[in-house]
N, C-alpha and C positions, 0 to 999 in steps of 0.2 A: 766408608764405614771405618771407624777407629777401633783398633784392637788394644785393649788395656791388659798388660801382663805385669805382674809384680816384678820389680827389679831383683828381688831376692830369688825368685824362680828363674829368671834369666841367668843370673850369676851361678845358681846351682847347676843349671843345664850346662853352662860353659865349663864348670869344674869337672863334671862327669865326662864331657867330650874330651877335655884335655887329658884326663886320667886314662880314658879308653884309647886315645891316640898315642899314648906313651910320651906325650909332651911334658907331662908333670907326673911324678910318681905319687902314689897315695899318701906317703908320709908328709912331704911338703904341702900337699893339698890340705891335709888335716890340720897342719900347723897354721896355714893361712885362714882356714875356717875358724879355728879357735881364736886366732888373733882378731878377726872381725867380730866374733861373738863378745870377746872381752872389751874390745874397743867401743862397742855399742853401749857399754855401761859406764864409760868415762864421761868427763865433762866436755869432751870434744864431739860427742854424738850429735847434739843439736846443730852444731856448725857444719858437720859433715852432711847431715840431713838437709839443711838449707841449701848447701852447695849442690847436692845431687838433685834436689827439687828444681833449682834454678836451671840446671843443665837440661833436665827433662822438659821443663817449660820452653826453653830455647829451642830444643829439637822439635817440640810439638808445634812451634810457630812457623817452622819451615814449610813453605808451600811449593809444590812442584808443578 
């Protein structure tokens, strides 16, 4: 059974875990989130999306 979870949700959970474990303070985490938000509205967004999709497809093709 394949489990499909949004990459944004996974990254959000990772940010929360890092903040709670005191690995990243809330200020830098907010800056990183805002950077990602504004980066998504640039002309680089389609390239980044294609890159992440190709990595997800590659991981999805791995058979154990």
